[in-house]
N, C-alpha and C positions, 0 to 999 in steps of 0.2 A: 504494500500500500504506500506508494511513493509517487511524488510528482504532483503538479498543480491539478491535473485532470482527476486524479484519485481524490484529492481533497475536495474539489468542487462537487464531485459525485457524492461523496460522503455527506457533505453539508446539505445537499439537496435531499438526500434520504432522511437526514435528521429533521429537516424542516417538515417533511411530510408527516413524520410520526410525532411531532412535538405536541405536548399537552397544551390545551388552551383553557385550563381551569382558571377562575378568578384568583387574583393575588391575595390570599389570606394566609395568616400564619398557621402552620400545621405542626403541632407538637409531635405528631407521629411520623414526620417525614424521615427522620433518622432511622426509625424502626423499619419503615418501608424499604429504605436503602439496604439495611441489613438483610432483609428477606430477599431482595433482588440479588445481592452479592452471593448469598448462600445458594440460591437456585442457579445463578450464573456459573459458579464454580463446580457445582454438582453436574451440570450439563455439558461442561467443556469436554470434548472427546479426548481419548488417550493421546492423540497427536499433539495436544496442548495448543490448539489453534482456536481462537475465539472468532466466531462469525460477527462481522460488523458491516451492515449493508450488504453489498455484493462482494466484499473482500473479507480476508481473514487476517487476524493478528496472532503472531506466534508469541505465546505467553511464557514468562520465566517459570521454571519448575518450582521455585520457592513460593510462588503465589499460593499454592495449595496448602502451605503450612502457615503463611503469614496471616491470612484472614481467619481461619479457624482458631488460631491461638489468641485472637482478640475478639472472639465471639462474633466475627463477621462485621464488627463495627467499622464504619468508613474511616479512612485515615486523613482525607483531604477536604471533605465537605461536611456541612452541618445543616441544621434546619434553616440557617440564614444564608446559605450558599457556600461558596468556596472559602477555605481558610487562608490567612495571609501566608502560610507556609508554601502554598502553591507557587507564589511568585519567587520564593527562594529556590525551589526546585527548578522552575523554568529557567531562571537565570543561569544555573549550572548546566542545564541541558543545551541551552542556546550556545553557551561558551565551549561546548565540547569540540567544536570544529577547530578551536585554537590548539587542541592537542592531537589533531589529525583524526578525530572521531567524527561520526556523522550524526547530527541531531535527529535526522529522520529515523534513525534506528530506535529512538526512544519515543516514537509516536508523536513528535512535537506538532506536526501539521494537524493531526486529528484532534489532539488536545486543544490546540488553539481554536479550531473550529467549534468545538463544544463550549469552550470558555466564552467565545464571542456570542454564541447563542444564549448562554447563561446570563451574560451581561445585558443582553437585550430584553430578557424576560421582565424585570421590574419596570422598565420603561414602557412596556406594553401591557402592564397589569396581568402578567402571566406567571405561573409558578413552574419552575423547572421540574420536569417529570422524574420521579424516583428511578424509573427504568434507565434513563440516560445519566442521571446522577451517579448511579452505581457503576456504569461503564466508564464514566469520567474518572471516578475514584480508582477503579481497577487499572486504567491506563496510566494514571499518574504513579501508582505503586509499581506497575510493571516497568515504567520508564526508569524509576529509581533503581530497581533491582538489576536491570540490564546495565545501566550506567555504572553501578557499583561493581558488578561482575566484570565488566570490561576493564576496570581499574585494578581489581583484586586478583583476577586470574587471567585476564586477557580475553579478547573477543572469541566468541564461539567458532568463528570461521577458521581460527588458527589453532584449534585444539590439538591437532596432530603435530603442528610445528613446535608448540611449546611443551610437549610431553617430555622432550629430552631434558629440559631444565628441572622438571619435577619440583617446582617451587612449592614449598609448604607455606600456606597462608591460612591461619585459623579463622579469619573473619568470615562470617556467614552474612550474606546480603540482607536476608529477611530479619535476622536478629539485630543487625546493624541499624536497619530502618526502625524497628520497634524501639530500640534503645534511644535513638535520636528523637523520635516523636515523644516518648515518655519523659525524657530529660529536657525536652525543648532545645535541642542543640543540633538541629538539622543543618544549619549553615556550617557549623564546625565539622560535622560528619562529612559533608560534601567536600569541604576544603581538604580534609585529611586524606581523601581518596586520591587526590592528585599528587604524584610523586614530588617530594620536596627537594630532591637532589638538584644541585646547581646545574649539572649536566643536562638534566631533563628540561629545566627552565630555559637554559640557553638554546636548546634545540627548538623549543616552542617559539622563541624570539626569531630564530632564523626561518622557521616556517612562515611566520608572519611577513618577514622581509621578502622571501621568495614569492609569496603570494602577491605582494604589492608589485614586485617586478613583473609578474605575469599580467596583472591588471594594466600595467603600462605598456604591454605589448611584448614583453620578453626581451631577448637579445638577438642580434643579427647572426646569421650563419656565415662562417668563413670558408670560402672555397678551398679545395684541396691543393696541395703543393707545398714543398718544403721552403721555408724562409729562414735564413741564418742571420745572426746579429750583424748589423751595419749594412745589410742588403736593402735595396730599394725594390718595392713591389706595390702595385696598386691595391693589393689585398690588405696591406698593413693598415689602411684606414679603417677597414671593417674590424680588423683585429683590435685596434685601439678602442673602437666603439664597444666591442664585446667586453674587453677587459675593464673598461671604465665602469661597467655596471656592477661587477662583482668584486673587483680587487681594490682593497683599501689603499694600496700604494700606487694606484694608477693615476698619475698626475702627468699629463702630457702638454707640451707646447704645440702650437699650431704652425711652427716654422717649417718643418719638413714632414708633412703628413704621411708620405710614402716610405719613410726610413724606419727600419727596425732599430731605433736608437736605444741608448742606455736606459732611459725611463721605461720604455716599452719592454725591453728585455727584463728589467727588474719586475715589472708587473706580470710578465709571462712566467718568470721563475716562481713567483708567488703562487700563481695558478697551478703550476706543475707540482709544487710541493703539497698544496692542499688536496690534490687528486692522486697522490702516491706515484707520480710519474718521475722519470729521470729529469733532474733539475739542471737543464743545460741551456735554457734560454733559446732553444731552437724550436721553431714551429714545424714539428714533424708529424707523421701520420697518427701516432697514438695521442699526441696532444690535441690534434684537430678533432679526433673522435670525441674526446671529453669536452672540448670547447663547444661542439655542436649538439651536445645533448640538450634537448628542449627543457625550458624552465619547468614545464608541467611534469616532466619525468623526475627532475630534481625534487619537486614538491612531493611527489609520491614516495620518493626514496626517503625523504625526511619523515613522512607520515609512518612508513613501515618501521623505521627505527625508533620512533616514539612508541610504537606498539611493543617493540622488543624491550624497551625500558620498563614498560608496565608488567613484564613478566618477572622482573627482578623483585626481591624482597623490599618492602617499604623502608625498612631501616637497613642501612649498610654499615659494615664493620668500619672502624676507624683505621684499621690496618688490613690490607688485603693484596693479593697478587691477581692481576687481571691480564688475560690474553685476548687480544682481538684477532681472530682468525683472518678476517678480510684485510687487515693491515699488516699481518705478519709481525706483530709486535707484542712485547711483554712489558708490563709496568708494575712496579711495586709502589703502593700508595699508603701514605701515613697522614692522617688528618687532612685529607684532600690535597696533599702535596705529593707529587711524583718524586720518590727518592732513588729510584733505579729504573732504567729502561734498557731494552736490548732487542735486536731482531730475533725472530723465531722462524722455524720451518714447520709447516703444518701438513696435514694429510692431502694427498693428491685428489684429483677429481673422481677417482674410483673408490678411494678409501678416505672419505671425508672425516675431518675432525668434528666430533659432535659438540653441541652447546650444552653446558651443564655447570653446576657448582659443586664444590667439595671442600674438604678440610685436609690440608697437607699435614701429615702426622709423622713422617719419618723420611730420612735420606738413606740411600745405600751407596757407599763408595765401592769402587772396583766391582761393579755388578756383573753377574752372568747375564747373557742375553738368551732368554728362552724363546726359541723360534715359534711364532704363532702357527696354529694349524693351517691357515690359508697359505702362508709363505712356505711351510713345510711341503704341502701338497703340490703347490704350483711351481715353486722355485727350487727348493733344495733336494727333494726326493729324486727327481729325474737325474740330477747331477751325481748324487750319491750312488744310485744304482749303476750308473755308467762307470764310476770310479770311486770305490769305497775309501781309497787312500786320500781322497780329497778332504775327508773329515779331519784327519790328523794334521795335514798340511795347513789347513785354515783354522786350527785351534778349536775344533768342535769335539764334543763328546756326547755319548748317549748314556743317560743314567736311568736305572730301573724305575718303573712306575711305582714300585713299592717304597721308594725313597731311600734305598740303600745308597751309601756313599760311593761304593766302587763302581766305576764306569764299565759299561758293556764293551767287550772287544768286538769291533765291527767286522773283524776277519772271521768270526764264528757265526755270523748271520748269513742266512741264505737270502740274498737280496732279490733273487728272482721271484720269491714268494711274498715280498714285502710290498704293502700298499699303505696309503695314508691311514686307512682305517685299522690296520693291524701293526702299526709301527711299534717296534719292540720296546721303546722307552721314550724318555723326554730328550729332545735334541736341544743342546745349549752350547753357547760359545763362551770360552773362558775369558776372564778379565784381561785387558790389555789394549794397546793402541788400535788393534784391529777390530775391537768390539764396537758394533754400531751404536751402543748406548754410551760409548765414551767412558769417562772416568767416574761419573756419578749420575744417579737418577733420583728424582724427587717424587715421592709417592703420596697421592691423595686417593685412597681406595674408592672405586666407583664401578658401576655395572658395565662400563664401556671398556675397562682395562686400559684407560688412557693415563699417561703420566708425562712429566717433563723429564728430559734427559740431555746429556752431552751427546756429541756425535763424532764419529771418525771422519766425516766428510765436511770439514770446516769450510772448504772453498765454496760451498753452496750458499753461504751467507752473503757472498758478493752479488748474488742474483737479486734483482728487484722483486720478481714474483717467485715465491718460495713454496711451491706445492710439490714436495718431494717425499714426504713420509708416508707411512701406512696408517696414519691416524694419530699417533703420539706426537708430542711437540718437542722439537729439538731447539735448544737455546744456545745463544752465541757465547755467553760468559757464565758457564755453570759454576766455576769456582768462586766468582764474585757473589753469586746468589747463595751458594753454600756458606760462605763466610758471613754474609748478612744474617742468615737464619740461625747460625750457630754462635755468633759473637756473644749474644746474651747468655749463652751457656758456658762461656769461658774459653771457647776455642780460639786459638791463635791461627794466623796464616800458615805458620810452619806445620801445625797439626793437620790443617786441611790438605796441604801439599803431601804430607806423609801418608794420609789416608788414601789418596787417589793412586799412590804408587804401590799399594798392596797387591798381592797375587791371589787374594781371597776376599770375598765381599765383607764389608763392615756396615752393619745397620746402626743408624743413630736416630733415636726418637727425639722429636721436638717437644720440649717442655711446654711450649706455647704453640699449639697448632695454627697454621696459617690458612685463612680462608682463601679459596681459589675460585675465580670466575672465568670460565671459558666462554667468550662471547663471539657473536658474529655481527659486527656493526659496519654497515656500509655508509653511514652518515653520522657524524658526531661533531661537537663543537669543543674546541680546546678552552681551557680557563681564560686565555687571552682573547677569546671571541672569534678565533679562526674557525671557519666552517670547512670541514673535511668531507670528502666523498671518496669512496673506493669502488672498484669494479666488483660486480656480483659474481665472483669466480665459481661459487658453488650453485649458482642460480637459485638461491634461497629467497631472494627478493621476488623473483619471477614466480616461484612456487606459492608464495604468499598472495601475490596478485591473482593467480589462478584460483586459489582457495577462496579468496574473498568474493570473487565474481561468481563462483559456483554457489557459495552460501547465499548470496543475494538473490540469485535466480530461484533458489529453493525456498526462500523465506520472504 
């Protein structure tokens, strides 16, 4: 039920069924509404869709517990009409668009139509019919419940996408509303739903800015072709016009409009940095692609990442480690200040790193690498069957499934009969410079078996796009992170260096577990106000777009 046509049709149907009784005070109006609400909820089909005119409204599941718990008493209307709390709720629903949400999802058009007719009733000496008063009350409640759910758990359209994070949030929308109404703190309850983190608020501000850019017509498209610093080209005028709209450092003189001069190169480098590109001041193919992304697409990108923010816990730890998969970066944050940052390598397009949160509880120096089943089946087993001597040459050993310490002699195995399903033990690689886990791994137990670790392929950190792992996260400076985590436990740099040189694993528990957030942000704002965008390497933005479109078509 969306769009002007639906609203007009609904208003017309309401007018047809409107009561025309004289305006007299009726002490039983509240009781009549209670009866209507009870009958209404009892007749709602199992699909949870309420017929209204020729359309249907999908109701929040919590409605069935909210009204019975209060004896079906209306929450928003009384004998005298609507309560002042209605305006408080409507202000929040109207402002939902500032967070990238759709006010229409909360029945705002239908509610406004009913409220308009309610306001006309006294002027025409008519009393608002309990039949429609009950439906108005129910729609207001339903609007609150969906609005609260969208903030507390994320929108229903993205239920599959947010499952990975498994965010625990004990707030129940129905109980939250009941508490807010009883304590007369609806305004506070609505405000508390909006994430208070500065990063979320900054992204909201940028959403507003990009929407204003769209209203003004967006930005010009720059034709293809490479332009280097100090070269003259007619397209530089368009480039300057484009950069002037989004780059804060874009201050150009009008002396040589066709010259890619120093101020233009400075603005172009600013754009490249904000988009995770090679910062070289050259207008190349990759830079052109990002320059010519439409403002509407950037707006949608910001909206999707505001949604991802709402999947996070309302309260954030003062100290945490955060990985942004799309940015290939790790940050350690203390009291909203970044105290350490470094590049990371994440899962490739076939073995994507998942989004989730955890608690880092221990480190393991000089770790064994236990070969995952998929890699064993697809990569290692064919090599071993061709040449069992490859195991010893590459520092691998097979240990019994029973956990016995003594390794199995590969020469005693009939490799012709071995398959991935009957492999004789656990395949692992010994600690050392050859080990893909490097010198240390950082463990935060989770259902994905994902962790941070060093790597033997350090040259890969020189790449700008770092999609090379099988899901786990390789970090550039593991010893720095280890020293940071263990310093409060009395570890010196010398002790860290000694630990990584061991020929057997050493597990060290953290006295103070470190919260870990593995995120996928393709749009965010730095504390200094810099708006950043990244390519959707995993196509998760696209997946969310498709899911939202499918959800709207079905609802």
